[in-house]
C-alpha positions in Angstrom: -51.8 73.3 149.1 -48.8 75.9 147.0 -46.0 75.2 145.4 -42.8 74.6 146.7 -40.0 76.8 145.5 -36.7 77.2 146.1 -34.2 79.8 146.0 -31.3 80.0 143.0 -28.3 82.1 144.5 -25.2 83.2 141.9 -23.0 84.6 144.0 -20.8 85.4 141.8 -22.8 88.1 140.7 -24.1 89.2 144.6 -22.3 92.5 144.4 -23.7 92.2 148.5 -25.9 95.0 148.9 -28.6 93.7 150.5 -31.8 94.3 149.9 -32.9 90.8 149.6 -31.8 90.3 153.6 -33.1 94.1 153.9 -37.0 92.9 151.8 -36.6 88.9 153.4 -34.4 88.6 156.2 -36.5 84.9 156.9 -34.8 83.6 154.4 -31.7 85.9 152.7 -28.0 85.8 154.7 -25.7 87.4 154.3 -22.4 86.4 155.3 -19.3 87.8 156.3 -18.6 88.9 153.3 -22.0 90.4 152.8 -22.9 87.7 150.7 -26.2 86.8 149.5 -27.0 82.8 150.9 -30.1 80.6 152.1 -29.5 77.9 155.4 -32.7 75.7 153.0 -32.8 76.8 149.3 -37.1 75.1 149.9 -38.7 79.2 150.3 -41.0 78.4 153.5 -44.5 78.2 153.0 -45.9 82.1 154.1 -42.6 83.0 153.3 -42.8 82.7 149.2 -43.9 86.3 147.8 -41.8 87.6 150.7 -38.8 85.6 149.0 -39.4 86.9 145.3 -39.8 90.5 145.6 -36.1 89.9 147.3 -34.6 88.7 144.5 -36.6 90.4 141.8 -34.8 93.2 144.3 -31.5 92.7 144.1 -29.4 95.2 141.5 -27.1 92.4 139.6 -29.9 89.5 139.9 -28.3 87.1 141.1 -31.4 85.9 142.7 -34.1 83.8 141.4 -37.2 81.7 142.5 -38.3 79.1 141.1 -40.4 75.6 141.6 -38.4 73.3 143.2 
């Protein structure tokens, strides 16, 4: 069983580029203002790598994926 991961969002740092949501739309969503949010901070099984890529692609470093 793989280790559970969670998404940590720094909403103040998010500038709404949306790169995270383009890379991993199953995890990263954008609100009406283009600011990132997640339905559940726990990354669904099988999406760990995509979630990491989405977080690493953020130009503002507003996202982190960490052990839950």
